[in-house]
C-alpha positions as CSV (number, residue, x, y, z in Angstrom):
1,M,-30.5,-21.3,8.6
2,A,-27.6,-23.5,9.7
3,I,-24.1,-22.5,8.6
4,R,-22.2,-25.1,6.6
5,S,-19.3,-26.6,8.4
6,G,-16.8,-25.3,5.9
7,T,-18.1,-21.7,6.3
8,Q,-18.1,-22.0,10.1
9,K,-14.6,-23.3,10.1
10,R,-13.5,-20.4,8.0
11,R,-15.3,-17.8,10.2
12,D,-13.8,-19.4,13.3
13,A,-10.4,-18.9,11.7
14,I,-11.2,-15.2,10.9
15,L,-12.2,-14.6,14.5
16,G,-8.8,-16.1,15.6
17,L,-6.9,-13.8,13.3
18,L,-8.9,-10.7,14.4
19,K,-7.9,-11.3,18.0
20,T,-4.5,-9.9,17.0
21,G,-5.9,-6.6,15.7
22,S,-7.5,-5.4,12.5
23,W,-7.0,-7.2,9.2
24,S,-7.7,-6.1,5.6
25,I,-9.8,-8.1,3.3
26,P,-7.0,-9.0,0.9
27,R,-4.8,-10.2,3.8
28,L,-7.5,-12.3,5.2
29,A,-8.2,-13.8,1.8
30,A,-4.6,-14.6,1.3
31,E,-4.2,-16.1,4.7
32,L,-7.3,-18.3,4.4
33,E,-6.7,-19.1,0.7
34,T,-10.1,-18.0,-0.4
35,S,-11.6,-15.1,-2.5
36,E,-12.0,-11.5,-1.3
37,S,-15.7,-11.7,-2.2
38,T,-16.1,-14.7,0.2
39,I,-14.3,-12.8,2.9
40,R,-16.3,-9.7,2.3
41,R,-19.6,-11.7,2.6
42,D,-18.3,-13.4,5.8
43,L,-17.4,-10.1,7.4
44,R,-20.7,-8.5,6.5
45,E,-22.7,-11.4,8.1
46,M,-20.4,-11.6,11.1
47,A,-20.7,-7.9,11.7
48,A,-24.5,-8.2,11.5
49,D,-24.3,-10.8,14.3
50,G,-22.1,-8.6,16.4
51,E,-19.0,-11.0,16.2
52,I,-16.7,-8.5,14.7
53,I,-16.3,-4.7,13.9
54,R,-16.1,-3.6,10.3
55,T,-13.2,-1.2,9.5
56,I,-12.4,0.6,6.2
57,G,-11.4,-2.3,3.9
58,G,-11.4,-5.0,6.6
59,A,-12.4,-5.8,10.1
60,A,-11.3,-6.1,13.8
61,G,-12.5,-8.3,16.6
62,A,-15.5,-7.1,18.5
63,G,-13.4,-6.8,21.7
64,Y,-10.3,-5.2,20.0
65,V,-9.7,-1.5,20.7
66,E,-6.6,0.7,20.5
67,P,-5.0,0.5,23.9
68,P,-5.4,3.6,26.1
69,L,-2.5,6.0,26.2
70,G,-1.7,5.2,29.9
71,E,-1.3,1.5,29.0
72,R,0.8,2.2,25.9
73,M,3.1,4.4,28.0
74,E,4.2,1.3,29.8
75,Q,4.7,-0.8,26.7
76,Q,8.2,-0.9,25.0
77,A,9.4,1.6,27.5
78,E,13.1,1.1,26.9
79,A,12.6,1.3,23.1
80,K,10.7,4.5,23.5
81,D,13.4,6.1,25.6
82,A,16.0,5.2,23.0
83,I,13.8,6.7,20.2
84,A,13.4,9.9,22.2
85,A,17.1,10.1,22.6
86,W,17.7,9.7,18.9
87,A,15.0,12.3,18.1
88,L,16.5,14.8,20.6
89,E,19.9,14.4,18.9
90,R,18.3,15.1,15.5
91,L,16.6,18.2,17.0
92,D,19.8,19.5,18.5
93,N,21.7,19.0,15.2
94,A,19.2,21.0,13.1
95,R,18.5,24.7,12.9
96,V,15.0,24.4,14.3
97,R,12.6,27.0,15.7
98,T,9.1,25.4,15.1
99,V,8.2,21.8,15.9
100,F,5.1,19.7,15.7
101,L,4.8,17.0,18.3
102,D,2.1,14.4,17.6
103,A,0.0,12.8,20.3
104,G,1.3,9.5,21.6
105,S,3.3,7.6,24.1
106,T,6.7,8.0,22.4
107,T,6.3,11.6,21.6
108,V,5.6,12.3,25.2
109,R,9.0,11.0,26.0
110,L,10.6,13.5,23.6
111,A,8.5,16.3,25.1
112,E,9.9,15.5,28.5
113,R,13.4,16.1,27.1
114,I,12.6,19.6,25.7
115,R,10.9,21.1,28.6
116,D,13.6,23.8,29.0
117,R,13.8,24.7,25.3
118,S,12.5,28.2,25.5
119,D,13.9,28.8,22.0
120,L,11.3,26.5,20.4
121,T,7.7,27.0,19.4
122,V,5.9,23.6,19.7
123,F,2.6,22.8,18.1
124,T,0.8,19.7,19.4
125,R,-2.5,17.9,19.3
126,G,-1.6,15.9,22.4
127,L,-3.1,17.0,25.7
128,E,-0.3,15.4,27.8
129,I,2.4,17.0,25.7
130,A,0.8,20.4,26.1
131,L,0.7,20.0,29.8
132,A,4.2,18.7,30.0
133,L,5.7,21.7,28.1
134,A,3.5,24.5,29.6
135,H,5.8,26.0,32.2
136,P,7.6,29.4,32.4
137,A,11.0,28.2,31.2
138,G,9.7,26.0,28.4
139,P,8.8,26.4,24.8
140,T,6.0,28.4,23.5
141,V,3.2,25.9,23.3
142,I,0.3,26.0,20.7
143,M,-2.5,23.4,21.3
144,V,-4.3,22.3,18.1
145,G,-8.0,22.1,18.8
146,G,-10.5,19.5,17.8
147,E,-12.4,16.5,19.0
148,V,-10.3,14.7,21.7
149,S,-9.8,10.9,21.4
150,T,-10.6,9.1,24.6
151,L,-7.8,6.7,23.9
152,S,-4.9,8.7,22.5
153,H,-5.9,12.1,24.0
154,G,-5.1,13.6,20.6
155,T,-7.3,16.0,18.7
156,T,-8.8,15.3,15.2
157,G,-11.7,16.5,13.1
158,A,-12.7,19.7,11.3
159,L,-11.2,22.2,13.8
160,S,-7.9,20.3,13.9
161,D,-7.8,20.2,10.0
162,H,-8.5,23.9,9.9
163,A,-5.6,24.7,12.2
164,L,-3.1,22.4,10.7
165,S,-3.8,23.7,7.2
166,R,-2.6,27.2,8.3
167,I,0.7,26.3,10.0
168,H,4.2,25.4,8.8
169,V,6.9,23.8,11.0
170,D,10.6,23.0,10.6
171,I,10.1,19.4,11.9
172,A,7.1,17.3,12.5
173,F,7.6,14.3,14.9
174,L,4.8,11.9,14.2
175,G,3.7,8.7,16.1
176,A,2.0,5.8,14.5
177,D,0.1,2.6,15.1
178,A,1.8,1.0,12.1
179,V,4.7,2.0,9.8
180,D,5.2,0.8,6.2
181,P,8.1,2.1,4.0
182,A,5.7,2.2,1.0
183,Q,2.4,3.2,2.5
184,G,3.5,5.5,5.3
185,L,1.7,5.6,8.6
186,G,-1.2,3.3,9.7
187,E,-3.9,4.4,12.0
188,P,-7.1,3.0,13.5
189,S,-9.3,5.6,11.9
190,L,-9.5,7.7,8.8
191,D,-9.6,10.9,11.0
192,E,-6.3,10.0,12.6
193,A,-4.7,9.2,9.2
194,R,-6.0,12.4,7.7
195,T,-4.5,14.5,10.6
196,K,-1.1,13.0,10.1
197,E,-1.2,13.4,6.4
198,L,-2.1,17.1,6.8
199,I,0.8,18.0,9.2
200,A,3.2,16.0,7.0
201,E,2.3,18.3,4.1
202,R,3.1,21.3,6.3
203,A,6.5,20.3,7.6
204,R,9.9,20.9,6.1
205,T,11.1,17.6,7.7
206,V,9.0,14.6,8.7
207,I,10.3,12.2,11.3
208,V,8.3,9.2,12.5
209,L,8.9,8.0,16.0
210,A,7.8,4.3,16.3
211,D,9.4,1.2,17.7
212,S,10.2,-1.7,15.5
213,S,7.0,-3.6,16.6
214,K,5.0,-1.2,14.5
215,S,6.3,-2.6,11.3
216,G,4.0,-5.0,9.4
217,R,0.9,-4.3,11.3
218,D,-2.4,-4.3,9.5
219,V,-4.6,-1.3,10.4
220,A,-7.7,0.4,9.1
221,A,-6.3,3.6,7.4
222,W,-3.0,4.8,6.0
223,A,-1.5,8.3,5.7
224,P,0.9,8.6,2.8
225,L,4.0,10.7,3.6
226,P,6.1,13.0,1.4
227,A,9.3,11.9,-0.1
228,G,12.3,12.1,2.2
229,W,10.7,11.3,5.5
230,T,12.6,9.4,8.2
231,W,11.7,6.7,10.5
232,I,13.4,6.5,13.9
233,D,13.0,3.3,15.9
234,E,15.0,1.9,18.9
235,H,17.9,1.0,16.5
236,G,18.3,4.4,15.0
237,E,17.3,6.2,11.8
238,H,16.0,4.6,8.6
239,A,15.2,6.4,5.3
240,P,12.3,4.5,3.6
241,S,12.7,4.4,-0.1
């Protein structure tokens, strides 16, 4: 059955928007000035045809995937170095013994700056971070187990949840695919969001390390954060209300 020209035009517009990443159904509906039920029907049929990938509450382009860690390490390099410097200052100014370092390209830069901190115990779900810190003069390193992401090299899943529910840390430094003052941290999957939500509940202080380009992104899943969390970007600290 042929698709009516108006429908095809709208679906072409959806494909164009999804080239930038994942979009939620409400945002697509608002952008295209149509109903959410119409967008939902379009996405269902487009996914069946292999044109897009459905996500929780929205969709992403069939060719869109989270960039691999190696590629992300090269993006926003100066901003990430500035963020790591701000985070290190925060760490030095606090009476900290236990730290959680999330998987990610920005948290790796902080890890490189605490390789000689033998006074710290560092929990991490990031393979690169564990390797960077595992040397005789460095912190005590505890690797959180679980299923390893082929893109972020971070662990998630039942084993990760089990371990995280049994620890408590002074500071948790979290990475993010998106940051929103009201919603918290945005991630490409529910597993990633759940992992970050769990550790945030087990930390005395929660600090998000993410450059300013992460603001306003539309992603598949969100992790709410406890009151009083801090966001550090390349410009310094922010305290979301």
